[in-house]
C-alpha positions as CSV (number, residue, x, y, z in Angstrom):
1,M,80.7,99.0,58.0
2,N,83.6,98.3,59.5
3,I,85.2,99.9,62.6
4,R,88.2,101.3,60.6
5,E,85.6,102.8,58.2
6,Y,83.8,104.2,61.2
7,F,86.4,105.8,63.4
8,G,87.6,106.9,60.1
9,N,84.1,108.5,59.2
10,M,84.2,110.6,63.1
11,A,87.8,112.3,62.6
12,L,86.7,113.0,59.4
13,D,84.2,115.4,60.5
14,Y,85.8,116.1,63.4
15,F,88.6,117.6,61.6
16,N,86.5,119.2,59.0
17,E,84.3,120.5,61.4
18,N,87.4,121.7,64.0
19,L,90.4,122.2,62.1
20,S,90.1,124.8,59.6
21,G,91.3,128.8,60.2
22,S,95.0,129.7,59.5
23,G,95.5,128.8,56.6
24,L,94.2,125.5,57.0
25,D,90.9,126.4,55.1
26,C,91.0,123.3,52.9
27,D,87.9,121.1,53.6
28,W,89.2,117.6,54.4
29,S,88.7,114.4,53.3
30,L,89.0,110.1,53.8
31,K,91.3,108.6,51.4
32,P,90.3,105.2,50.4
33,Y,91.7,102.3,52.5
34,I,93.6,99.9,51.2
35,E,92.7,96.2,51.9
36,N,94.4,94.5,55.3
37,S,96.1,99.0,56.1
38,K,96.0,99.8,59.5
39,N,95.8,102.8,59.1
40,I,93.0,105.7,58.4
41,I,94.5,108.8,56.1
42,L,93.2,112.0,56.1
43,A,94.0,114.5,53.7
44,T,94.1,118.4,52.8
45,S,95.5,121.3,51.6
46,F,97.3,124.5,53.2
47,H,96.9,128.1,52.0
48,C,100.7,128.5,51.9
49,M,101.4,132.9,51.9
50,H,104.7,134.2,51.7
51,D,106.1,137.0,53.2
52,H,104.4,140.4,51.8
53,G,100.9,138.4,53.3
54,Y,99.7,137.4,49.8
55,Y,98.8,133.3,49.4
56,D,101.2,131.8,47.0
57,G,99.6,128.6,46.4
58,Y,98.7,125.0,48.5
59,Q,100.7,122.6,49.7
60,D,99.3,118.8,50.3
61,L,99.4,117.1,53.4
62,Q,98.0,114.2,54.6
63,I,98.6,112.4,58.0
64,V,98.2,109.1,59.0
65,I,97.0,107.5,61.7
66,P,97.4,103.3,62.6
67,I,94.2,102.4,64.2
68,N,95.8,100.1,66.3
69,D,97.3,103.4,68.9
70,I,95.9,106.9,66.6
71,S,98.5,108.6,69.1
72,D,101.0,107.5,66.8
73,W,99.5,109.5,63.6
74,K,102.2,111.2,61.5
75,L,102.3,114.4,59.2
76,Q,102.7,113.7,55.7
77,F,103.2,116.0,53.0
78,T,102.4,115.3,49.0
79,G,101.5,116.9,45.3
80,I,104.3,119.4,44.7
81,R,105.9,120.2,47.3
82,K,106.6,123.7,48.0
83,K,110.3,123.4,49.9
84,N,110.3,126.8,51.0
85,Y,107.1,126.2,53.3
86,I,107.6,122.7,55.1
87,S,110.1,123.6,57.0
88,L,108.5,126.0,58.3
89,L,105.3,124.0,58.3
90,R,105.9,121.3,60.2
91,E,106.6,122.1,63.5
92,Y,103.1,124.4,63.6
93,L,101.3,122.4,61.3
94,E,102.6,119.7,64.5
95,D,100.9,120.9,66.5
96,T,98.3,122.2,65.1
97,I,96.9,118.6,64.3
98,H,98.5,117.2,68.2
99,Y,95.6,119.6,70.0
100,A,93.3,118.2,67.3
101,M,93.8,114.7,67.9
102,K,94.2,115.2,72.2
103,K,90.6,117.1,71.3
104,F,89.3,114.4,68.8
105,V,90.2,111.3,71.3
106,E,88.8,112.9,74.7
107,S,85.5,113.9,72.3
108,L,85.1,110.1,72.2
109,D,85.1,110.0,76.0
């Protein structure tokens, strides 16, 4: 197992144990490694809710984490895009993931 696989599995375990609820109620998965890629990609789906409080489907998303600088991660929306939710979700998810990444890095020390 190389460092990317090792780190990717650690991040996956951490996110599945600590980053759930408030719409993030699907399991996280580790995307297959692409040869010569320097990124780890974690994916999940966000359970969207409309104005009346009913669930309105899922928005797929992924986090691309560069192995050489994990603080430089990027949030990407994938799959069928629920455009009316993306602008509302981006700030919330980036804040939530930023906090989780910070705690994950602290857990490595």
